[in-house]
C-alpha positions as CSV (number, residue, x, y, z in Angstrom):
1,X,116.4,97.1,-60.7
2,X,113.6,98.8,-60.8
3,X,111.6,97.8,-64.8
4,X,111.4,100.1,-67.8
5,X,108.0,98.9,-67.9
6,X,105.9,101.3,-66.4
7,X,103.1,98.9,-64.7
8,X,106.4,96.1,-63.3
9,X,107.4,98.9,-62.2
10,X,104.3,100.4,-60.5
11,X,104.0,97.1,-58.9
12,X,107.6,97.0,-57.5
13,X,107.6,100.2,-56.1
14,X,103.8,99.1,-54.4
15,X,105.5,96.0,-52.9
16,X,108.8,97.4,-51.7
17,X,108.2,98.1,-48.5
18,X,107.0,94.2,-47.7
19,X,110.1,92.8,-50.1
20,X,112.2,95.0,-47.6
21,X,110.7,93.5,-43.7
22,X,111.0,90.5,-45.3
23,X,114.3,90.6,-47.5
24,X,116.4,93.6,-46.2
25,X,116.8,94.6,-49.8
26,X,115.4,96.9,-52.1
27,X,113.7,95.6,-55.2
28,X,113.3,99.7,-56.4
29,X,116.6,100.9,-57.0
30,X,118.0,102.5,-60.1
31,X,121.2,100.6,-60.5
32,X,121.6,101.9,-64.0
33,X,121.7,105.3,-63.0
34,X,123.8,104.5,-59.7
35,X,126.3,102.5,-61.6
36,X,127.3,105.5,-63.8
37,X,127.1,107.9,-60.8
38,X,130.0,105.6,-59.1
39,X,132.2,107.0,-62.3
40,X,132.9,103.8,-64.4
41,X,131.9,104.0,-67.3
42,X,129.2,100.9,-68.8
43,X,129.9,99.4,-71.6
44,X,127.5,96.7,-72.0
45,X,124.2,96.1,-70.2
46,X,122.1,92.2,-71.2
47,X,118.6,91.9,-69.9
48,X,118.4,88.6,-68.5
49,X,115.0,88.8,-66.6
50,X,111.9,90.8,-68.2
51,X,114.1,94.6,-67.1
52,X,113.9,94.0,-63.9
53,X,117.5,91.6,-63.4
54,X,120.5,92.9,-65.7
55,X,124.1,91.9,-66.7
56,X,125.6,95.7,-66.4
57,X,129.7,95.8,-67.7
58,X,131.5,98.8,-66.6
59,X,135.2,99.6,-66.1
60,X,137.4,102.0,-64.4
61,X,137.7,105.4,-66.1
């Protein structure tokens, strides 16, 4: 998940192509926005690691 911290996000965007080649996953996704766009109602978001890892609790609307 892309960090809300602008400096960390800049480095994540810079490093993303390397991460994709190494592990196949994008590290700069806007996961919270995608959950909301999917039609789920976000109930709670818990930061687990510097704004990069989050626990998103959502329910079907």
